[in-house]
N, C-alpha and C positions, 0 to 999 in steps of 0.2 A: 504494500500500500504506500503510495507516494503522497505526502502531505506538504503543502506550502503553508507556512505560518508567517503572516505579515506582521511585522513588529514595529513598535515605537521604541525609540532609543532610551526613554526614561523608564526606570524600574517600575514594575506594576505587578503586585503579588499574584493575582488570579491568572492572567495570561502567562506569566513567567513560570508559575508552578505547573500549569497545564503543559506548557512547552517542555518542561523538564520531564514530566511523566511520559509524554509521547516520545521523546528522544530515548528514554530508558526502554520503552517498549519496542520501538521501530528503528532506532539508530539513525544513521545519516539519511534515511529516506524521509525524515522530517526536516525540512529546509527552513531555517529561520532567515527571513529576508526583510530588510537588510540584517546582516549578522549582528546579533544583539550583544555588543562588546561587554556591557556591564556584567552579564551573567557569567561569561568566561573569566572575568576578573574577580569573581567571588561575591558579587552584590546580590542580596535577596531582598527585593522589595523596597529598600531604603533609598530615597532620593538623595539624602545626605548620609554618607556611609564612610566614617573614618576607618582607619586601618584595623582597629581592634573589633570592628563589627563585620569584617569580611569573613566569608566561609570559603576559602580558596579550595578549588577542586570539587565543590558541590555540584557544579553543572558539568555534564559529560563533555569532554573536549571533542571538537569535530575532526581534529588531526588531518585537515585538508580533504576529508572524505565527503563533506557536504557540498553539493554542486549548486552554486548560486548563479550560474550563467544562463543567459537567454530566458529569463523568467517569463516575460510577457509572451514570448513565442510558445513556451511550454503551456501556458494557460490557454492560449488559442487552440493548441493541438490537443487539449484535454489530457495532458500528461499527468496532471495531479488528480488523484481520486477525491481529494478534499482540500479546500482552501479555508484556512482559519485566520481571522484578523482581529487584533486588538482594536476596539472601537476608537482608540486615540489616533490611529493611523489612517482611518478611512479616507479623509480628505486628500491624502497624498497618493492615492492609488486609483484615481479615476481613469487613467489611461493604461491600466495594466492588462487589458485585453480580455476582461471577463465576458463570458457569453451566457446565453440563456441555459446552457448545459452545466455551467460552473456550479459545483456544490459548495456553498459558502456558509460558514458558521462565524457569527460575530460574538466576541467575548467582551461583555460589559463587566469589568471588575471594579468599577468605581464605587466610592463610598455612598453616593446618591445615584440611583439608576439614571442612565442617560436616555433621553427621549429618542427613540429610533422608529422611523416610519415603517409601516409594513412593506415587505418586499419578498423576493424569492431567496430567502436565506433563513437560517435558524438563528435565534438569539439566545445565548447562554448568559446568565446573570448571577452575580454574587449576592446582591441584596434583594432577595425575592423569596416569597413562599410559593411561587408558581402560579399565583392567581392572575398575574398580568400576562399570561400566555408565553412568558419566557421559560427557558429550561434552567432550573437552579444549578449553579456551579460554584460551590463553596471552595475555599482554599483547601490545601492538604499539606502533608509534611513530607519533604524529601527524605529518602532513606539515609542519605549522607548526614542530614541534620539529626535524624533519630539516633544514628551511631554516635554523634558527638554528645548528645544528651545522655544516652545510656552509659557512656564512658564514665559518668560520675555517679553511677548507681550505688557505689559503696560509700558515698559521702555520709558522714555521721549526721543524724538528725538532731539539729540544735534549735530549730524554730518551729512554732506551731503552724502559722499560716504565712505564706509569702506572696508578695506582689511587688514587682519592681517595674516602674514604667513612668511615662511622662503624663502630665496633666494638661488639659485643654480648658475650654470654657465649659467644663462639665462638673459633675459632683463626685468624681473619683476620690479626691483628697478627703472630703468630708465623710464619704462612705467608709474608707479604710480607717479613718480616725475613730469612727464609731465601733468598728470591729476590734480595734486595738484596745478599746476600753473594756471589752469582754474577755479577751484572751491575753495571756502573758506570752512573752518571748516571740512576738510577731516579727516578721521581716518585711516591713513596709517602707518603701522609699519611692517618692515621686520627684521628678525633675521637670524642668521646662523642656519644651520641644526643641530639638536641635535646629539651628539655622545655619545659613552659609557663613555668618560671622562667628557663630558659636556652635561648632559641630559636635562638641562633647561637653554639654552642660555639667556643671559641678554635681557630682554624685552619680552620674551615669556610668555604668560599668560596661566592659567589653563583652562580647558574645560568650566566650568561654567562662568568664567569671559569673556572668548572668546564669548560665546553666548550672554551674557548680553551687552557687548560693541557693538557687531554688531547689536543687536536689537535697539540700540540707533541711528541708521543711517537711512536715507531716501532711500539710495541705497546701495546694497552690490555687490562687484565685484568678479567674478570668472575668474582666469587665469589658463592656463595649468600648470602642474607640470612636473614630470619626464615622465608622460604619459598625454594624453589629458583628460581622464576621472579621475576626482579627487573627493574625498569624500566631499571636500569643496563645490563643485557644488551642491550636494544634500542637504547639510546643509543650504546653502544660499537659496535654493528654499523653505525652511521651514520658513525663516525669515519673520517677518511682515514688509517687505521692498520690494522695487522693485529690482529684481535680474538682474544684468547686466553681461553678460557672453561672453567671446570670443568664436566665433563659432568653433565647433569641427568637424573634418572630420570623424565622427563616426556615426554608425546607432544606434539610440535610439528608442525603441518601444514606441508608443504614444508620439511623440516628443512635446516639448513645442513650442508654436506658438510665433514667433517673433512679438513684439509690442503688443501682447495680453496677454501672460503669463509671458514674460520676454523681455529683450532687448538683441539682439545679435549684436556683432560688429566684424569687421575684421581689424580695425585700430583704433587708438586713435581718429582720426577725426570723424569716424563713431559713436563711442561711444558718443562723445560730441554732435554731431548733434541729435542723438536719445534722449539723456537725455534732452537736451534743448527743443525739440519738446514735450516731455512728460510733462515737467514742465509748459508748456503753458496751460495745462488743468488739474485742480485738479481732475475732475471726471475720466479722463482717467488714471491719476496716480493711484488713489485708485482702479480702475477696474483692472489694470495690477497687482497690489499688491495682490488683492484678488484672481484673476484668477490663478496666479502662484501657490499659496498655494493649492487651490482646485485641480488643475491638479496633483500636487505632491501627495496629499492624495488619489486621485482616482487611480493613475496609477504607482506610483514610491516608495511606501513603500516596504519593503522587502517581505511581503507576496504576494503582486502583482507581484513582480519580480519572486518569486518562482512559482506562477501559470503560468506565461509566460514560464518559464523553463520547467515545466511539460507538458504544451501544446505542446511545440516543441518536447519533447521526445516522447509523445504519437503519434504525427504526423509521426515521423520517425520509431518508434518501433511497433506501434499499441497498443491497450489496453492490 
C-alpha cells in the first residue's frame, strides 16, 4: 500500500503521531511530503522544543528509502492508494494534481475543530465525539516513548499524586492546590508556557526527568489543556502508577474502563472519593495499575492507532 502524507512543517501531535504509526506499519511506502524535518530531529508535538525535550530516534529514519520525486505526477497516475493531509497544509496543495479518483483523508488535530466544507474526502478529528460526522482520531503513544517511560519502572515511590505541567488561562493551578490540601507528599509543579524568548521557564524539567519524577508517584493526574485530548494523557497511561484523568467528552476507540484501567473524575470531590476507595484495597490498586498499562499497549500505541485509521479508510473507500 502506497500512502502520501502531506505535511506542515510545524509540529502537530495528531498528524505526526499518525504518520509515525503508519511508517512503523508500512515503512518507506508512507511518503511524508515535504519531508517533515522536525520529526527526524526528535521533536514530538512541541513548537518550542529545547534540547532536553527532544526524543532523538523516536521517529523511524527514512535512510534515503522514501521516494519524494514527481509527487504531482504520481497523484495523477493514481500511484498512491491513499493521500493523507494535515489540515494546516491544504492551502498549499491546490495544484498537486488531485483527481476525482484520489482517496483523500484530512487530519484535523487542532485544539478547536477546524471548519471544513463537505467534499469527496474523509475527515478525521481529534476533538470530537463523532456526532459532527467526522471520524474520531485521538493521539496515541509511540513505542519508543513507552520504552523511555518504562525504563524508570523501578523508581522508588516517594509521592502520592503527581502533575507537572504549564498553566494557561485555566483552573489547573487552583485545582491541584485543592488536591494538595487533601493528600500529603504530592508532586505538583506548574510553570508558565514556554515562549520563543523563554523556552525553558523556571521549574520546567526535561523529558527524561519528567518521566523519572512521575514514575516516583503512586498516582498521576491528567487534566485538559488547550484541547481535551493531550499527549500527557497517553504518557500517564504508560506510567507504572494509577492514572487519574478528568473525563473527556470525546470518542476514544477501545476506551479505558473507569475503576478498572484508570480512575475518571468530573470534580475534585469525585477524584478524592475514587482515590480513597482504591487505597482501601492494595490488590485493587495494583490491578488498576497493571490493567491500564496493558490496555494502552494493546490498543493505544501509534501502530494500533494507524491500523484503526486504515480500517476506517478501507470501510469508506473499499480495498
